[in-house]
BAFI-3210 file (N, C-alpha, C; in Angstrom, 3 decimals, decimal comma, padded with zeros to 6 digits):
// residues 142
n [1|2|3|4|5|6|7|8|9|10|11|12|13|14|15|16|17|18|19|20|21|22|23|24|25|26|27|28|29|30|31|32|33|34|35|36|37|38|39|40|41|42|43|44|45|46|47|48|49|50|51|52|53|54|55|56|57|58|59|60|61|62|63|64|65|66|67|68|69|70|71|72|73|74|75|76|77|78|79|80|81|82|83|84|85|86|87|88|89|90|91|92|93|94|95|96|97|98|99|100|101|102|103|104|105|106|107|108|109|110|111|112|113|114|115|116|117|118|119|120|121|122|123|124|125|126|127|128|129|130|131|132|133|134|135|136|137|138|139|140|141|142]
n.u [-031,140|-031,344|-028,648|-027,736|-029,147|-028,073|-025,447|-025,773|-026,766|-024,518|-022,854|-023,866|-022,758|-020,819|-018,694|-015,331|-012,342|-010,270|-011,822|-013,423|-011,629|-011,006|-012,654|-011,747|-009,040|-009,310|-010,386|-008,208|-006,464|-007,890|-007,985|-005,224|-004,613|-006,223|-005,042|-002,461|-003,097|-003,954|-001,518|-000,003|-001,354|-001,019|001,757|002,246|001,245|003,327|004,072|005,445|004,051|001,544|002,004|003,229|001,305|000,674|002,719|003,883|004,235|006,179|007,910|011,035|013,723|012,167|012,268|014,536|013,639|011,444|012,829|014,453|012,428|011,201|013,373|013,583|011,066|011,321|013,249|012,261|009,657|006,450|005,725|005,224|003,954|003,627|002,268|002,601|001,148|002,453|002,098|000,101|000,180|-001,003|-000,428|-001,363|-001,290|000,014|000,539|001,926|003,222|004,363|005,820|006,175|007,410|006,998|008,424|008,262|009,781|010,682|013,605|014,861|016,462|015,253|015,592|014,324|013,358|013,058|012,394|012,570|011,696|011,704|009,994|009,329|006,745|005,769|002,975|001,348|-001,585|-004,176|-007,097|-008,332|-007,043|-004,303|-000,749|002,492|005,091|007,681|010,208|011,512|014,060|014,117|013,741|010,835|010,278|012,214]
n.v [-031,405|-032,044|-032,329|-029,697|-028,513|-029,827|-028,945|-026,182|-026,293|-027,265|-025,042|-023,375|-023,922|-023,905|-021,079|-020,731|-021,612|-019,482|-017,132|-017,291|-016,717|-014,042|-012,093|-012,675|-011,981|-009,264|-008,541|-008,962|-006,996|-004,674|-004,982|-004,855|-002,240|-000,721|-001,344|-000,269|002,446|002,906|002,450|004,594|006,787|006,260|006,393|009,057|010,314|010,225|008,737|006,024|004,105|004,233|003,270|000,720|-001,402|-002,191|-003,776|-007,045|-009,499|-011,353|-009,992|-009,409|-008,492|-006,838|-005,332|-003,681|-002,332|-000,918|000,759|002,270|003,521|005,081|006,793|008,113|009,387|011,080|012,839|014,067|015,939|016,970|014,831|012,922|010,328|008,353|005,745|004,011|001,552|-001,146|-003,909|-006,602|-009,634|-012,810|-015,541|-018,254|-017,483|-015,090|-011,831|-010,110|-006,999|-005,019|-001,914|001,663|004,408|007,578|009,910|012,615|014,908|016,954|017,748|018,191|020,451|021,979|021,427|020,361|017,314|015,127|011,892|009,019|005,681|002,128|-000,826|-004,117|-005,116|-007,458|-008,970|-010,573|-012,398|-012,873|-014,115|-012,191|-009,888|-007,818|-007,734|-006,271|-008,215|-008,467|-006,421|-005,808|-004,430|-000,878|000,839|002,333|003,759|004,988]
n.w [-039,287|-036,584|-035,845|-036,051|-033,968|-031,720|-031,904|-031,434|-028,829|-027,523|-027,714|-025,848|-023,437|-020,314|-019,557|-020,805|-018,954|-018,709|-019,029|-016,821|-014,805|-014,993|-013,482|-010,863|-011,006|-011,475|-009,033|-007,314|-008,258|-007,561|-004,785|-004,172|-005,085|-003,374|-000,921|-001,323|-001,500|001,112|002,420|001,410|002,580|005,356|005,510|004,764|006,980|008,695|010,962|012,539|014,040|012,904|010,397|010,557|011,053|008,467|007,721|007,548|010,162|009,587|007,965|006,446|008,466|010,181|012,607|012,257|009,983|011,049|012,874|011,082|009,636|011,653|012,246|009,778|009,629|011,851|010,966|008,721|007,057|005,702|004,003|001,062|-000,853|-003,695|-005,532|-008,616|-010,271|-012,099|-012,653|-011,357|-009,733|-008,603|-006,424|-004,792|-001,463|-001,776|-003,092|-005,677|-006,522|-009,016|-009,369|-009,890|-008,035|-006,394|-004,288|-002,061|000,164|002,997|004,645|008,054|007,926|006,081|003,429|000,364|-001,158|-003,981|-004,907|-006,954|-007,937|-008,644|-007,756|-006,440|-004,590|-002,279|-000,974|001,746|001,839|003,986|004,957|003,379|004,088|003,540|004,016|004,041|002,908|001,768|000,119|-003,043|-005,036|-005,320|-002,219|-001,267|001,042|002,705]
ca.u [-031,691|-031,020|-027,238|-027,587|-029,675|-027,096|-024,301|-026,133|-026,839|-023,138|-022,278|-024,430|-022,148|-020,140|-017,591|-014,005|-011,648|-009,649|-012,833|-013,908|-010,623|-010,845|-013,152|-010,880|-007,840|-009,712|-010,548|-006,869|-005,975|-008,600|-007,526|-003,858|-004,667|-006,789|-004,019|-001,407|-003,624|-003,884|-000,103|000,392|-001,936|-000,354|003,124|002,208|000,972|004,650|004,189|005,736|003,006|000,420|002,401|003,681|000,279|000,674|003,894|003,667|005,123|007,269|008,703|012,468|014,321|011,060|012,694|015,407|012,776|010,703|013,770|014,805|011,245|011,083|014,435|013,225|009,944|011,807|014,132|011,605|008,260|005,772|005,928|004,283|004,336|002,653|002,583|002,026|001,208|002,736|001,425|-000,292|000,000|-001,321|-000,104|-001,767|-001,564|000,920|000,219|003,125|002,910|005,502|005,363|007,075|006,955|007,501|008,396|008,734|009,912|011,535|014,347|014,790|017,165|014,420|015,899|013,266|013,890|012,150|013,069|011,744|012,277|010,800|010,068|008,351|006,258|005,043|002,065|000,710|-003,028|-004,733|-008,479|-008,658|-006,264|-002,942|000,352|003,730|005,967|009,044|010,438|012,654|014,330|014,276|012,850|010,128|009,878|013,270]
ca.v [-030,425|-032,477|-032,054|-028,263|-028,239|-030,307|-028,040|-024,938|-026,576|-027,360|-023,697|-022,677|-024,491|-023,026|-020,310|-021,346|-021,324|-018,158|-016,100|-017,397|-016,193|-012,598|-011,327|-012,878|-011,166|-007,873|-008,359|-008,854|-005,669|-003,679|-005,179|-004,333|-000,780|-000,191|-001,488|000,712|003,766|002,964|002,590|005,977|007,669|006,014|006,889|010,523|010,766|010,400|008,075|004,604|003,280|004,200|002,553|-000,649|-002,437|-002,622|-004,627|-008,383|-009,905|-012,127|-009,120|-009,565|-007,391|-005,963|-004,416|-002,686|-001,529|-000,002|001,764|003,155|004,309|006,087|007,779|008,917|010,246|012,106|013,794|014,608|016,363|017,201|013,599|012,572|009,083|008,011|004,509|003,775|000,107|-001,681|-005,204|-007,294|-011,069|-013,519|-016,960|-018,784|-016,440|-013,958|-010,914|-009,375|-005,772|-004,296|-000,535|002,804|005,257|008,948|010,350|013,972|015,165|018,059|017,343|019,150|021,687|022,707|021,015|019,588|016,271|014,277|010,639|008,065|004,351|001,041|-001,898|-005,190|-005,295|-008,718|-008,942|-011,811|-012,247|-013,825|-013,738|-010,982|-008,756|-007,820|-007,136|-006,234|-009,309|-008,056|-005,415|-006,041|-003,212|000,359|000,971|003,614|004,332|005,824]
ca.w [-038,377|-035,241|-035,596|-035,831|-032,629|-030,751|-031,997|-030,755|-027,401|-027,049|-027,644|-024,697|-022,244|-019,357|-020,140|-020,689|-017,703|-018,635|-018,832|-015,446|-013,895|-015,123|-012,331|-009,695|-011,216|-011,279|-007,593|-006,733|-008,627|-006,744|-003,408|-004,086|-005,221|-002,132|000,116|-001,603|-001,137|002,575|002,789|001,107|003,606|006,639|005,371|004,743|008,349|009,301|012,265|012,331|014,639|011,968|009,187|010,808|010,876|007,072|007,533|008,097|011,253|008,985|007,089|006,711|009,249|010,588|013,668|011,621|009,109|011,927|013,363|009,966|009,331|012,715|012,022|008,606|010,002|012,775|010,288|007,526|007,170|004,421|003,254|000,011|-001,508|-004,724|-006,243|-009,937|-010,443|-013,429|-012,779|-010,131|-009,927|-007,369|-006,372|-003,488|-000,471|-002,031|-004,178|-006,072|-007,237|-009,594|-009,441|-009,803|-006,947|-006,302|-002,888|-001,791|001,597|003,410|005,834|009,159|007,581|005,131|002,056|-000,268|-002,038|-004,757|-005,219|-007,677|-008,044|-009,012|-006,768|-006,381|-003,229|-002,161|000,150|002,185|001,961|004,960|005,241|002,630|004,604|003,019|004,769|003,268|003,298|001,427|-000,917|-003,935|-005,789|-004,534|-001,067|-001,396|002,318|003,304]
c.u [-031,331|-029,567|-026,984|-028,065|-028,690|-025,866|-024,579|-026,259|-025,443|-022,484|-022,772|-023,847|-021,485|-019,008|-016,265|-013,314|-010,988|-010,659|-013,345|-012,916|-010,499|-011,416|-012,288|-009,631|-008,165|-009,874|-009,214|-006,281|-006,597|-008,142|-006,125|-003,851|-005,202|-005,766|-002,900|-001,846|-003,593|-002,461|000,377|-000,098|-001,248|001,071|003,149|001,857|002,276|004,811|004,353|004,619|001,748|000,730|002,674|002,574|000,162|001,796|003,680|004,656|006,314|008,126|010,180|013,022|013,278|011,490|013,591|014,599|012,021|011,615|014,164|013,640|011,047|012,131|014,093|012,096|010,378|012,648|013,517|010,163|007,698|005,956|004,821|004,802|003,226|003,136|001,886|002,229|001,470|002,017|001,134|-000,483|-000,253|-000,943|-000,348|-002,060|-000,658|000,409|001,470|002,716|004,224|005,014|006,524|006,532|007,663|007,350|008,950|008,790|010,779|012,279|014,316|015,533|016,376|014,691|014,806|013,886|012,758|012,951|012,084|012,447|011,258|011,057|009,090|007,997|005,454|004,259|001,581|-000,768|-003,542|-006,124|-008,886|-007,915|-004,833|-001,973|001,605|004,679|007,426|009,060|011,636|012,828|014,507|013,273|012,155|009,924|010,921|014,523]
c.v [-030,763|-032,149|-030,570|-027,907|-028,676|-029,411|-026,744|-025,151|-026,672|-026,010|-022,939|-023,191|-023,441|-022,274|-021,026|-020,871|-019,945|-017,036|-016,113|-016,794|-014,672|-011,806|-011,483|-012,027|-009,692|-007,579|-008,200|-007,485|-004,591|-003,768|-004,594|-002,812|-000,128|-000,238|-000,460|002,125|003,954|003,142|004,022|006,927|007,506|006,547|008,414|011,114|010,936|009,801|006,578|003,730|003,231|003,337|001,068|-001,710|-002,942|-003,624|-005,956|-008,689|-010,715|-011,304|-009,252|-008,319|-006,361|-004,932|-003,315|-001,761|-000,496|001,107|002,755|004,067|005,413|007,181|008,696|009,888|011,362|013,175|014,406|014,996|016,584|016,009|013,388|011,319|008,709|006,775|004,486|002,290|-000,273|-003,009|-005,775|-008,768|-011,715|-014,983|-017,433|-017,636|-015,223|-013,130|-010,083|-008,168|-005,147|-002,878|000,437|003,682|006,612|009,394|011,769|014,151|016,399|017,615|018,459|020,450|022,527|022,349|020,067|018,532|015,537|013,054|009,745|006,714|003,349|-000,132|-003,012|-005,321|-006,585|-008,688|-010,340|-011,501|-013,320|-013,338|-012,451|-009,746|-008,890|-007,216|-007,245|-007,298|-009,021|-007,089|-005,850|-004,787|-002,040|000,409|002,335|004,374|005,175|005,715]
c.w [-036,929|-034,924|-035,355|-034,431|-031,555|-030,741|-031,232|-029,256|-026,797|-026,894|-026,425|-023,390|-021,369|-020,026|-019,931|-019,418|-017,670|-018,412|-017,398|-014,463|-013,952|-013,946|-011,086|-009,813|-010,994|-009,791|-006,888|-007,035|-007,743|-005,294|-003,223|-004,170|-003,955|-001,002|-000,083|-001,243|000,377|003,063|002,547|002,190|004,956|006,615|005,466|006,103|009,123|010,680|012,030|012,899|013,767|010,751|009,437|010,779|009,431|006,783|008,262|009,215|010,745|008,022|007,461|007,396|009,680|011,634|013,102|010,708|009,933|012,452|012,275|009,591|010,370|012,541|010,867|008,938|010,950|012,084|009,028|007,827|005,770|003,481|002,224|-000,686|-002,475|-005,469|-007,597|-010,236|-011,895|-013,634|-011,399|-010,481|-008,573|-007,509|-004,950|-002,524|-000,636|-003,211|-004,442|-006,908|-007,714|-009,834|-009,538|-008,693|-006,999|-004,859|-002,810|-000,281|001,814|004,662|006,874|008,886|006,578|003,677|001,546|-001,178|-002,748|-005,164|-005,961|-007,710|-008,529|-008,076|-007,101|-004,905|-003,210|-000,856|000,473|002,349|002,916|005,322|004,554|003,106|004,105|004,025|003,912|003,790|002,953|000,262|-001,733|-004,777|-004,851|-003,396|-001,144|-000,091|003,012|002,483]
res [m|v|s|v|s|l|f|l|l|g|m|a|g|a|p|s|r|p|e|a|q|e|p|a|a|a|g|v|d|i|q|a|e|s|f|l|t|g|m|e|s|a|y|e|a|g|r|a|y|s|f|m|p|f|v|d|l|d|f|e|s|r|i|a|f|n|g|n|l|e|d|y|f|n|s|h|s|n|l|s|l|y|f|v|t|d|s|v|t|a|d|k|d|k|i|s|v|r|l|h|w|f|r|k|a|m|d|n|s|g|a|f|s|k|v|t|g|s|s|q|l|v|f|k|s|k|g|g|i|l|t|l|l|y|i|r|g|d|n|p|f|f]
***
């Protein structure tokens, strides 16, 4: 009888490590989705100064990216951008999001375009705030 009691007490121990990590992973997913939604809204506003706060100061070729974004916004209207997340992973201060995206726009001549692609967006997380650090694959922004 004593051995059964000790066995049952042992079963009431702390949860295993993988179970303890699930809520944290869910939090990263929610944080990434929220950030992507903010990026979509800022992009659809069509103003580089509204979008660039989402881009990290260490983003590769940040100045060229800003110039290309301004050119695109000046030559297109009725912008629509939609992200579909495939996976989210976190490692230290980086969050990697693999996704598919859909972009619609009308150029200044009135021609309508729909473009799709897939990308890996890597974000830097500092104090719970995300910023875009780099893009691999298709560029969803221009």
